[in-house]
C-alpha positions in Angstrom: 0.0 0.1 -0.3 1.2 3.4 -0.7 1.4 5.8 2.4 0.9 9.7 1.6 4.3 10.7 2.3 5.8 8.1 -0.6 6.0 10.3 -4.0 3.6 8.8 -7.0 6.8 8.5 -9.2 8.6 6.2 -6.8 5.8 3.4 -6.4 5.1 0.9 -8.8 1.9 0.8 -10.8 0.5 -2.4 -9.0 1.0 -0.5 -5.5 -0.5 2.7 -6.8 -3.7 0.8 -8.2 -4.3 -1.2 -5.3 -4.2 2.0 -2.9 -6.4 3.8 -5.4 -8.8 0.7 -4.8 -8.5 0.9 -0.9 -11.0 2.6 1.3 -9.1 5.6 1.9 -9.1 9.3 0.3 -5.3 9.4 -0.9 -4.3 8.5 -3.5 -7.9 9.1 -5.2 -9.1 11.4 -8.4 -6.2 13.8 -8.4 -3.6 11.0 -8.6 -5.6 9.2 -10.9 -5.6 12.4 -13.1 -2.0 13.1 -12.7 -1.0 9.4 -13.6 -3.1 9.6 -16.7 -1.4 12.8 -17.9 1.7 11.2 -17.4 0.9 8.3 -19.3 -0.3 10.7 -22.2 2.8 12.5 -22.4 5.1 9.4 -22.3 3.1 7.8 -25.4 3.4 11.0 -27.2 7.2 10.8 -26.3 7.3 7.3 -27.4 5.9 8.2 -30.9 8.6 11.0 -31.4 11.3 8.4 -30.4 10.4 6.4 -33.3 10.3 9.6 -35.7 13.7 11.0 -34.6 16.4 10.5 -37.1 14.0 9.4 -39.8 14.7 11.1 -43.5 11.2 11.7 -43.7 10.8 14.1 -40.9 14.1 15.7 -41.1 12.3 19.0 -41.9 10.5 18.7 -38.3 13.6 17.5 -36.4 13.9 21.1 -34.3 10.2 20.9 -33.8 10.2 17.2 -32.5 13.2 18.1 -30.1 11.4 20.7 -28.7 8.1 18.8 -28.3 9.9 15.7 -26.6 11.5 18.1 -24.0 8.5 19.7 -23.0 6.7 16.1 -22.9 9.3 14.9 -20.6 8.8 17.9 -18.2 5.2 17.5 -18.5 5.3 14.0 -17.6 7.4 14.4 -14.7 5.5 17.3 -13.6 2.2 15.4 -13.7 3.5 13.1 -11.0 4.8 15.9 -9.0 1.0 17.4 -9.3 -0.5 14.3 -8.1 1.5 14.4 -4.8 1.0 18.2 -4.6 -2.9 17.4 -4.9 -2.6 14.8 -2.2 -0.9 17.1 0.2 -3.5 19.9 -0.5 -6.2 17.6 0.1 -5.2 16.2 3.3 -4.3 19.8 4.5 -7.9 21.0 3.7 -9.4 17.8 5.3 -7.5 18.3 8.2 -9.6 21.9 8.7 -13.0 20.4 8.0 -13.8 19.2 11.5 -12.8 22.3 13.2 -15.3 25.0 14.0 -15.5 28.0 11.4 -14.6 30.2 14.2 -11.6 28.1 15.5 -8.4 30.1 15.0 -6.5 27.3 13.6 -8.9 27.0 10.7 -9.1 30.7 10.1 -5.4 31.1 9.8 -5.0 28.1 7.5 -8.1 28.0 5.6 -7.4 30.6 3.1 -4.3 29.1 2.0 -5.4 25.5 2.0 -8.3 26.3 -0.2 -6.0 28.1 -2.7 -3.6 25.2 -2.8 -6.3 22.6 -3.2 -7.6 24.4 -6.2 -4.1 25.3 -7.8 -2.7 21.7 -8.3 -5.9 20.4 -10.2 -5.6 24.0 -11.9 -1.9 23.2 -13.0 -2.8 19.7 -14.2 -5.7 21.0 -16.4 -3.5 23.5 -18.2 -0.6 21.1 -18.6 -2.9 18.2 -20.2 -4.3 20.8 -22.6 -0.9 21.9 -23.7 -0.1 18.2 -24.0 -3.2 17.9 -26.3 -1.9 20.7 -28.6 1.7 19.2 -28.5 0.3 15.8 -29.8 -1.8 17.6 -32.5 1.6 19.5 -33.7 2.8 15.7 -34.2 0.3 14.5 -36.7 1.8 14.1 -39.8 5.1 15.0 -38.7 5.6 11.7 -37.1 5.7 8.1 -38.0 2.3 7.0 -39.1 2.6 3.7 -37.9 2.1 5.2 -34.2 -1.1 7.2 -35.2 -2.9 4.8 -32.8 -0.7 5.7 -30.0 -0.6 9.5 -30.9 -4.5 9.6 -30.7 -4.5 7.6 -27.4 -2.1 10.0 -26.1 -4.3 13.0 -27.1 -7.3 11.4 -25.9 -5.8 10.8 -22.6 -4.7 14.2 -21.9 -8.0 15.6 -22.8 -9.8 13.1 -20.3 -6.9 14.2 -17.7 -7.8 17.8 -18.3 -11.7 16.9 -17.9 -10.9 14.9 -14.6 -8.8 17.7 -13.2 -11.5 20.1 -13.6 -13.4 18.1 -11.0 -11.0 18.8 -8.3 -11.1 22.5 -9.2 -14.8 22.6 -9.2 -15.1 20.8 -5.9 -13.3 23.6 -4.3 -14.6 26.8 -5.7 -17.5 27.4 -3.6 -14.9 27.5 -0.7 -12.7 30.1 -2.7 -16.0 32.0 -3.4 -16.3 32.4 0.3 -13.2 34.1 1.0 -12.6 37.7 0.6 -12.3 38.7 -3.0 -12.6 35.3 -3.8 -15.6 35.3 -6.1 -13.8 37.1 -8.8 -11.0 34.6 -8.5 -13.2 31.6 -8.6 -14.9 33.1 -11.8 -11.3 33.6 -13.3 -10.0 30.0 -12.7 -13.5 28.5 -13.8 -13.5 30.4 -17.2 -9.9 29.7 -17.6 -10.1 25.8 -16.9 -13.2 25.9 -19.0 -11.7 27.2 -22.1 -8.6 25.0 -21.6 -10.8 21.8 -21.6 -12.8 22.8 -24.6 -9.8 23.4 -26.6 -8.1 20.0 -25.4 -11.5 18.1 -26.2 -12.0 19.9 -29.7 -8.4 19.1 -30.5 -8.3 15.8 -29.4 -11.4 15.0 -31.8 -9.2 16.5 -34.7 -6.4 14.1 -33.8 -8.5 11.0 -33.9 -10.0 12.2 -37.3 -6.9 12.9 -38.6 -5.3 9.8 -37.5 -8.2 7.5 -38.5 -7.5 8.9 -41.9 -3.9 7.7 -42.0 -2.1 10.3 -40.0 -0.2 11.7 -42.8 -1.4 14.9 -43.2 -0.8 17.9 -40.6 -3.6 19.4 -38.8 -3.9 23.0 -39.6 -4.7 25.7 -37.1 
């Protein structure tokens, strides 16, 4: 089983899924979403790995190199965000049993609410970026891996949608903070727009890959 202090990146997949299935809150949906994004980024990296150095894609080498560097960063960050999400949840959950006027809650509550939103918000934005990177790989990478590319795009889009749940679960608490209503609206709009783009782009990746995956997706 995974104890909360253990980093997700240091666990086995079997231990992670066993802990996910247990009667405990951590790991939970945030960890699952982070893991999903890491899988998406890793798949897109694999597509690039099989395309690097091929004469057919020589014109795209600079773009592929930049993309793989960013995907690697997203893959690693996704697992860090999952850990951050777990810590933020535990900090917020520790305050829930306290009375609303308890000094400990009054002092810690604003930061705890912000932290509980920031981790999934970051996840949504990284996931949306991953879909955009995957879209740029269509027609610029091996068509033999187009199914992996389509899966990468779809997994990233689903990770974004999953991340939104943990954002939305805490927006009402944010609205209750001083000047929190405006911030909540800003985050809700930002996240909603990112997810809409991610889902629409994943659909375009699917369509392009089903048509053979040898033509680029124009903006």
